[in-house]
N, C-alpha and C positions, 0 to 999 in steps of 0.2 A: 295477638290480638285478646284481650280479656274478655273471659265469658261472660253472659247477662245472666246473674242469680235470678235464681225463679223468686218470685214473690207469693204468699199465701196469706190470708185474713186469721187471727185468733178465732172468729168464728166459724170459719169455714173447717179448719183443723178441729175445731172442737165437735163440730156436727161429724165429719169424718170418723175419729175416736169413738161417739160415741154409737156410733154406726156398728164399729165392730167388738165394742161392748155389748152391744145387745145381739148381732147375727153373728158374727162369727165365735167368741166368748159364753152367751145365753148368760151374761150378767148385767144386774143392776146398774143405773147411771144415776146420778155419779157417782163416779167410785174412788176412795183412796187406798186402793188397794193395789200397790208397787206393781207386784208381778201382773197382772191384770192390765195396766197401765202400761206395761213395757208395750207385752201383746197388742194392745189395741193400737201405741201408737205405731208400732214396725208393720203390721198389718196396711196401716193407711199411707204410712210411707212405701209398702211394698206395690200397690194399688200406683200408686204415682210413676212410681221407677216402671211399672209393667209397661203402661203407657210409653215410658219413652224408649225402653227397649224395641219395642214393635215400630215406633218411628225414625230410631236408629239403622236398625235394619232394614227399611225402607231406603233410607237413602243409600246407604252402601249398596245395598241391590242396584238402586239407580244409576251409581257411580260407577259399579264394576271395580270396586275397589281392593288391591291385594288386602289379604287378609294374613294378620299375624297369629300366631295359634306357640303359645307359650305352654310347656310341657315340664311339669316338675311334681316329684312327690311328696314338696311340701306347700301350702301356701297358709303363713300363719299370719290368718287376715286379721285376727284382734275383734275386740267387739266393734258392733258396725253399725249401733245406734248413732251416737253420735256424729263418727265418722257420716253418715248418710244426710243427716242433719245438715250439716257443713257444706257438704257438697250440694246438696238439694239447696239452699241457702233459707231452709226452715229452722237453723237451730235457735237465732234469740226466740221468733213466734213462739215456737213450743215452749221455750223457759219462762217466758214471760203468761203465757195460757197456765203452766201449772203452777207458777208461784201465785197466782190469782186464785186459783183454787186450792192453796197452801200445801203446794207440795212442791219438792226439791229436786228438780230434772238429774240429779245427781243422784240421788237413792232410786229413782225410775231404772236409769242405766245401769245401776248396779245390778239392775236382775237378771242383766245377758249374760251368757256363760260365754268364756274364751272359748273360740271353735279348736277344737285340738286337730288341726290338721298341718303342724310343722313343730320342729323342735327349735329352731335357734336364727342365727341368719341368715342362710338360704331359704327359709321359707319367708321371714320378714322383709326379704328385699324382694321376692313375687308380687308379692301382696304390694309391695311397693309401686313395682312394676305397674302393675295393674292399673291403679291408680292414675299414674300418669300416662298411660296408652289411652286410657277414658277423659283425659284432661285434654290430653294435646288432639284429640278427635282422631286415633290412628283405632282401624278397625283389627284390636287385638285380645285376645280372647285366651284363658287360664284353661288349662286343662291339668286334673289334679285326682284325687283316691278320696272317697267320702267314705275316709275314717271313723268308723263309731266309737273307736276309744281311743284319745289321744294319747300322747308319749305317757304318761302316769301323772298322778296328782304327788307332790314331792310333801312328805311329812317328816318330820325329825323327830328320832327317839333317842335322847343321851348322846344328842352330836351324831349320830348316824341317821343316813337319809333312808328312808322307808318308802317304798314304791307303792300307792294305790290305784286303783282304776280309774280313769278316767273318761267317764261315757257322761262326755259332753253334751248328747244327744238324747239323753234322757230326760230331759224338757224339750217340750216342741221349741224348735227350731223353726221362726216366722218368717227368715227371710228366701227361704230355697222355697223352687220349683221342680217339684218331680216329673220329671218326662217317661212316663213308662211306653209314652206309643214312640218313642227314638231309641228303644233299646237294641241291643248286638249281641252278636252271638259270636263268641270267642272260642277259638280249638286251642285242646292244649292235649297233650301226651301222645299217644296211638305210636305209628310206625311207619317207615318210609319203605315204598315199593319202589324198584327200579325198572321204570320201563323205557321202550321206547315209541314216538308218535311216527305216524305215516311215511315221514322222511326218513328215518331212522334214526332221530336223533333223541337224545337224551329226554327224558321224561318222566322227574320223579312225581310219585303221588302221596300223599299225607293221608293214611287212611287209620280209620278205627280210633281216631280220636274223639276223646269227651269233649264236651265244650261246658262255658261259662256264660252266663248272659252279665251284660255289660247295661247298669240300668242309671240314667242319666241326673242329675240334680242340677239346676242350676242358680247360682246366685248372684243376683244384680249387680254390677261395680259401676256408680257413679261417678262420673266424672263430676268438676267445680265447674257449677253453673248448672249443670242437671240438663246439659244440649244433647251430652253424649253418653250412652249408659249401654255397655258392653256386659259381659259373662262370664262368670268363672263358672265351670261344669265341671261336674264333681265325679266319677262313677264309682256306684256302691257294686257289689258283686248280689247276684243270685242266684239262684238254679230256676231249672226250665217249668217247674210248675212245683208245687208247693212237695210236693213229691214222685217218685217212679210209680206211677199207679200201676204198672203190670207188675213189676215187685211185691208189690203192696197185696196185688188182688190171690199171686204166687204163696202167700203167708208170711212173708217177712218184713214186717211192717218198721224193723229197726232199721235196717238196712236201708230201706225206702228211703227213711228219712233220714239216714246216714247220710247220704250222695247231698241234700239238701243243705245241711250242718256244713258240710265239707266244702261246699260250695260259696258258703255266706261268710266263711273262714275268712277268705281271703283279706276279705277291707274290713274286720273288727280291728285292724289296731296298726298304728303307728310304728313301726321299727319295731317286728317280732325280734328276739334274741338268736343273735345270730353267731353265738357261740357253740349251739348246738345243729347238727344236719335239719330238724324240721324245721327250724328258724328261720336258717341261711335258705332254704327249699321254697316257703313262704314268702321270701323277700323278695326271690327272682320272679316269682309269681306275681309279684303286685309289679314289678316293673315290668313286666310283659303283657299282664291285665291291661296297665295305665296307658301302653303307648301302641295297642291292638285295639281297645275302644276310640282312641283318640282319631288312629288316623282311618280307621272304619267312618267316624262320623266326618273327619275332615273330606275325607274322598266324596261320602254322601253329598253333603254339601256343595264341592267343585262340580260333580256331576248333573246335579239341577240346573247348570246353565252351560254344559258343554260336553258335548260328545264324546271327546277322546281327551287326551293327556298334554297335548301340546303347548295349553298355553297353563300348565300345570302351575310350574316356577314361576310364572309371573302374576298370578291370582294367590298361589301361595307361599308362606316362608313361615317354618317351624324353627322354633329355639330350645335347644333341650337343655333345659338347666341343670350343668355337668353330668355327671356320667349314668345316674339314674337311669333316665328317658334313651340311651343308646340303643336299645334293640329296636329303635325306630327306624334305625338303616337298614336292618334284617328285614322288618316286619313291613316297608312298605316296598322293599323290592321287591319280598314274598308276593304282596298285593297285586304289584304290576305285573311281575311275571306271572306268576300260577292264577290268580283271579281275571287279569286283564288283557292276558298274552300278548304281553310287550317284549320287542325281543330285550336280550340280557342286558345288551349295550346303548340303548334307550333307556330303557328301564334305569341304569346305573347314571345317567345324565341325568334324570328329574330327580331321583332322588341328591344327588351330590348338590345339585343347585337349587334345591328348596332343604335343606337342614342345615344347622348352622348348630354350634357347639360353645359355650359356654363352661369353661375349666373355673371350679371355685377353688382349687387345694392346690397345694405340693405336696402333702401327706401322703407317702404311700399306701397308707392302711385306709385314705378314703379313692384312692386309685382303684375303683374295682377290677377285680378278676372273680371270673367264676368257673368251676369246673368244667371242662367239654362234656363228663360223663353226665353230671347234672343238667345240663342244657340239651344231649340227647334225649334224656329221660325225660324232663316236661316240653321242649320244644325242639324235634328233632328236624324238622325241616330249618330251621333258623340256621342250628348249626351246620347243616349242610351248607347256606348260601354264606355265612360267615366263612366257613374253609373255602369256597369258591371265590370271595372279596378276596381273602389273604392270599390265594393261588395265583390270581391276575396281578394284583397289586405286589407279590414280590416277584412276579415275571418282568415287570417293570424297571425293578428296583435292579435287579440282575442286570437287566440291559443297561442301565445308568451307569450300575457301581459296577463292572463284573467282579470278579473273585473277591468279594468282600463278603464273605460267609460270615462275621460280627456283625457287621451294620444288619444283615438279613433277619440274622435274629434279634437284635433291639429291635426294628421296625416291626417284625409280625405282631400279627392281629393273636396268635397264636405262643404262649408261652409256653417252652417243653420243660420235661422234668417228669419225674416221676409219673405225676399225672397232670395233661394237660390244662391249660389255663387259661379263659379267653379274657385279653387285655380290654374291657368295654372304653377304657380311655383311645387307645386306637383305633378302636373301630370307630368311635365319634369322629376322631381326624379325618380318617380316612374317608367317610360318609358324606363328608359336609364339607361346604365350599368355604366355611370360617370357624377360628375356631380364635377365640378371644377369653383374655385375662380380667381381673377385674380390680387391678391398679397398675398402675405404669410400672412398679417394682415386680409386681407377681408377671406382669405380663414378660418380662426382659428375663427373669429366673425362667418361664418356659418356653423361651428361645431358646436361652444359653445352656438350659441343662435340661429339666424333664424330657422337652418335646424338641429336644437341639437337632437332631437326626430329621425331623417335619419340617422345621423351619428350613434347615439346607434343602428343600425338595421342594418344598412351596411357601417362601420366603410369603406372597400378597396374602395367602390366608390368614396368618395372623397380626391382628390387631387388637387393640384397646378400648375396654370402655369403662373406665372407671366408674364404680357403684354410686347409688347417690339411695337417699330414702327421699320420701313424700312429707315436704312441709303443712301440707292439710293436715295430717294425721299428728304431727311430732311437732309442731309448733303451734298451729292454730288449734288444734281439737285437746294437744298434751297440756299447753302451757299458757291459757286463755290470758290471763295477766298481761303476761309478756308480748303477745300477740297483740292485744289491744293498744297497749303503748307503743307499740311499732306502726300502727297501722294509725295511731294519733299522730306522730310524727311525719311520717313518709308518705302515708296513703296505703292503701291495700293488693296496691299491685303486684307485691311483694308472694301473695297468694299464689300467682300461676307464672312469678317471672320471680326467684329468688334471686337474681344477681340485680334487683334491687335494693338488697339490703346495704350494698356499698353507699347507698344514700346516708347510713347511719354514721358514717363515719367521722363526719365532723362533730356530731352531739357527741364524740366518746367524751371527749371533756367538758364538756358543759355540765357545771354544778346541778339544775334541775332535774336534768335526762340523768345524768349519774345517782342523783339518790332516788330518782322514780325505781331505775332499774334497778337498784340495791335492795327498794323496799321489797319489791317484787319477789327478789331472790328469797330474804330472807319472811315472805309469806309462804311462798314454796316449801323452804325447809319448816318451818312449824308446821304443814299437811303434815312431812314426811314423818315429820318426829309424831306427831298424831297418829300415823299410822304403825308405827314399830312401838307407838305405846300401848296400843289396843291389841299389836296381834303377838308381843314379845313381855309385856311389862316391862319394858325396859325404858326411862329416861334418860331423853337426848336432850341437849343443849344446841335449839337454832345456831347460838352464833358463833358455835364449834365449827370448824372447817370439814366438811360436810368430802371426804375421802371415796371416791366410790368404785368397787369394781364389781361390774354384773357381766355375766355371760356365761354361757356352756362351761361347764368344769371340766378342764384339760389341761395336760403339763404343758401345752408346750403356750396358752396361755396364761399362765404362770401366777396364779392363786398362788403358789407357793413362795413365791419371791417376794410377794405383799405382805404374806404372813411372819416373813423372815423379816424384814422391816420393820413390823409393829411388835415384834418380838425385842428386836434389837433396843428401839426407841423404848420398850416398858424394863428392860434392863437398866438401859443407861438412868431411866429416872430413877426407879427404886434401887439404884448400887448410888446414889447422888453425885453420881458423873453429869446430870442434865439436869437443868430446871427449866419445864417447860414452859415458853411462852406464847403458846397457841396451843387451844384445847382444839385434841380432834376427834371425829368420831369416822370410822370404819366400816364400810357399808358395803359386804357382801351379798350376790345371789345368783343364784343357777342350777342347774342339777346336773349330775353327771348320767353317763349311759348304766345302766342297770348292771352289767360284766365289766365296768371299767373298775376294778379294785384300788387303784392310785387314787382315782376321781374322788370314789366316796370316803378313801381315808384324809384327803384334803377337807372334806367337806367336816368330818371328824375332828381334823387340829381344828380349823375356823372356831369350831364350836368351844374348843379346851380352853383353847386359848383367849377366846370372848371371856369363859366362866372367869379363868383366873384373875382376864384382868380390871374386867366388869365389878368384881367382889374384893378389889383392892384398894382401900380406903386410900393409899399412898399416890394413887393415879387416879382417884375416879372424879375428878373435874380435870383431867388432862386427857384421859384416853377411853374411848369407848368402841367395841369392837359390838358389831351388827349381825347378824344373817337372815335375810326373811327370806320364806321357804316358798315353796309353788313360783319361781318365778313366770311372769308371763307377758304377754304385750300391754295389757292391763297395768300389770304392776311397772314395768319399764315407763309405762308414762306417767306416773305418782313419783318414782324414783327418779326422773334424768333433769325434771326441771328445780330440783331441788338441790342438785349435785355443784360443789365448788369446783370439784377435781376429777377428772376421767384418767384412770387407770386403764391406760393402753400397751401392756408392758409383754407382749407375746415378746418370745425369741425371734430376730429379726430372719426373715426370708420365711418365716411359719406360716402368717398371716394374710392370707391374700388379699384382702380390703381390709374389712372390716365393716360394721354401716352403725356400730353404735357409739364409734367414736364420733361417725357425723353427727351423728343425736345431741348428743353431749355440746361438741361445738355448736351448734343451731340453736341451743337453751342456756348458751352463757358460760358452760362449763370452761376450765383452763385443762389443757390435757399435759402427763405425764406421760412419754412412751418412748419407745426404741425405734428407729429407720424399717419400719415395716408395714407392710400394705400399702393403705391409706393414708397412714401418718406421714411421708412422706409427701406428699401433697398437701396435706394439711400444712405442713410446715411452708411450704412455698406460698401457702395462700394467705395464714395466719401471718407469718414473718417469724424470725427464730426469738424476736423479744416476745412473742405471745404463746409460747408454746416451750414444755419443758422435755428435749430431747437428751438422752443417755444411751449408754450400752454397746456392744460391739454391731458392726453393719455386716448385714448377709455376707458381703466378701470376706471379711474377718472369720467369722466363724466357720465359713466353707474354706479357708486355707487351714486354721487350728484342725479341720477332721483330717484334712488331707495329709497335711505333713504329722499327725497326729503327737503334737507340741501342746495338748491339754492336759495336762496334771493336777486333779483336785486337790491330790495331798499340800501342794506348796501352795495353793489358796488359802488351806485350813492351817499352814504355819506360820504364813507372812503377814494374814491379816486377822487380828485380834477381835476382831466383830463377826468375823466368818465363825471363828473358832470358838466366840462364846454361845451362837445360837444354834450352832449344831450340837453342841456341847449340851445347853438345855435339851433340845430331841434327845438327846441322846440319856441324860440324867431324869428323865421323869418330870421336871418342871411342869409339866404339862398333863400330866398324866400321873398324879401321888395314889392314883385312887386303881388307876388301871394300868400296873406297870410293864414299860416296856414297849407301848403300843405305838411309838410313832421313833421308835431306836432305824425302823426300814428308812425313814428318811437320811439319819447319818452314814448308813452302809450302804444308801445307795449312792450317795455324793461322794463316800470316799472310793467306794469301790468303782469309780467312770463308768456308775451307770444310771448319769441323768445325760439325757441325751439334748437337755434343754437349757444348758451354759448358766445356771442361776446363779454358781458363786464367782464367774468372771464379772455378770453384770451386776453383783451385789452392794461393792462399794461406790461404783456410779451411780448404783442407785439412791444408796444413802445421802450422797454428795447433794443431789439434783434434789431428793426430797428436804435438806436444812434450808436449801435456795429458795423452795416452794415457803417455807415458815417463814423465813425472813420478807419472802414479797407480799405472803398473806398479814403482815401484820401491820402493809400499808393499805388500807382498803381503798384508798381513791386510785393508787394503783391498780391495784387488782380489778377495781370494777373499769378501767379501763380497757385493760387486756380483756375484761369478757366481752365487755362491748364490741372491741374490735374483732373477736372470735367469730362472734355472731355476723357483724356487717360482709365478713370474708369468707362466709361459709357459704355463698351462693353455688360454688361450681358444684357442690353433692348434693345438688336435689335430683331425684329420678327424672323429675322430667327432663335434665340435660341430660342423662344416661338413655332414656329413651331414643331422646331426638338422635343421640350418636350411634345408638342400635338400629333407627330408620336409615339414618344416610349411611352408615357404613359398611350395615350387614344388610338388612331384609331387603332394600332395595338396590341391592348391587351381586348380582349371582354368577359365581365363575362356572369355570367349565376344567377340566384336565384331563 
């Protein structure tokens, strides 16, 4: 049922904004200062959201509904003003009110900082899920960390990425409520004393621990229509007081303050550098801090209405977003056994029935392992609990599969070796009643490869929930022109039921609709061209094909394959082997992890190739290469509606799902991609005629690896297009003033050090790009394909994904 959107008059909104200008900001009214207008408007919205949070909570209390708690180290929520205005049904009123005062609402929205609470798809997905839970009237709440500094601000210096601090909280954040009355005390470090209780049972005691104070900040999450307002709770780390007064009185002021600074450092920044031990330790402390604060808060809320834990799994569902919150298994056991004195067996049943685990990757680097010695120093009681979980688990495995030592080693929570490592994915698997992948292909890979032993043991625990995106932000908010056309054509029910977009299919070959659709794409491309011009002083032709590759810079996402294609086309044109028929603008954006040398070198390569091509008069009207710095949610909202072609070219079997691919599809871009992640399902939905698929399949790559029959030198010898591109990297074509800086690419490829199979997929990629060029020359056919992509994107709504989670996982407990 479609929710009723709230109505508010312009006079009421003006009264509220004027009130906050005077009383919250102490500013004169009226004002045309954009920052003041942003803050006063945000405070006005927050007033309404606060009332709705209280009403929502009253409904939940009255119905004793089950609550879902979504634990994630990242929540890439983006700017909130536009999203909140849309979901509260106030956007048009606010825009008209400001227009009458001679103010562009977009200028006001630009005053908001992007919250630095995430890095990429993991955090963006979490934000979409919160939006959908509120829209679907599910009692769903996010728990994360209140980072003071985000990932980093990306600047480009001579083509190299430079990282600058992202102090997104330097300015007032008007959306959050600081809840100092609900802070919690978190123990850390200390030692274990081995005691026995009166019955002679082993009773370990965690003693001499330090503690951290977790201070919650709540950000309202508004469902569309405004009926339900949940919240995202973020914990910041504080100290017990400004400093230890006893140490201060003893005369050591600096040591007293040092304790305060050390505590607050825990939530200073997202993703501390984990290539050094201090960074790894801080990362582990962050993960523990998140789950410890969250579980204390969840149990506090539960115990308000319950005297024991008998109903806990019926009232509480906890979803662990990737392995980062896996310590929730050990922490929940510790709380139940140590603090609430539950028998181990009963506590274990509750833990398994309550927790569920979403896996987001098959990459070994992202399946976390922590040194047991580090856990012993930071959280000794938790390591003890993990060892006991593992002991009991392996006893069951040994009883079921006797004499299979290899199986025990593979399934153990502990990886033996020179130094023991705790396998966090295994901890999450054993401690949960459900594990899900995030696309059909990804889930099958988990079953058949990464977690095949666990799947053989517990096939009923493995489910698939393909990712999704919220159309409220990624179409209604990001692409208002297209949203208006769709609403004028089929009504606005798509805003809460994306499957309604199927009703656009009959319009895909209607001339008037196609012309309007094409005009909207052209206008969006003009907007992006202006951003590029203002940012980079580079003139872009809006009639060129906008070929876009925007995502985190990583070898498996294969920005390098895209650059190889660009170099191939460039060399063809300047050598007179090709007369360009389609002007193309290649647009990149994305950040490389500070310690990831190859990714940072790829950014440098993109800039150098762009510099050569953009300055070469021979291709000036045919090719342009753009890298937009400091990729963010708000920048993505401007890029995606302008895309003609979406690059989703990761090596098959590496991308769990992807959500950028869904955003492009929803906004009328055609996809070129491998059969990886959700691309497989996008092919099924869009139809083979409306998507460009190329390259090796996941099983073919696996077979090549097993048989060791990948020989890059053979590709170099047999395919002149490969030889020409690699020689250009070796011969300094794109670094005449920086000799040799790209030779690593040639040597990496030729020495069989390329784990992501660029060379086998290169020629098929060139062929599909030639097909794309030919089809772009037929604007009517291209537009029809783009419209059908929009019409068939309904499956990829986060509303559908959350409904799947609710049906398959949160309301279905299992025991073992």
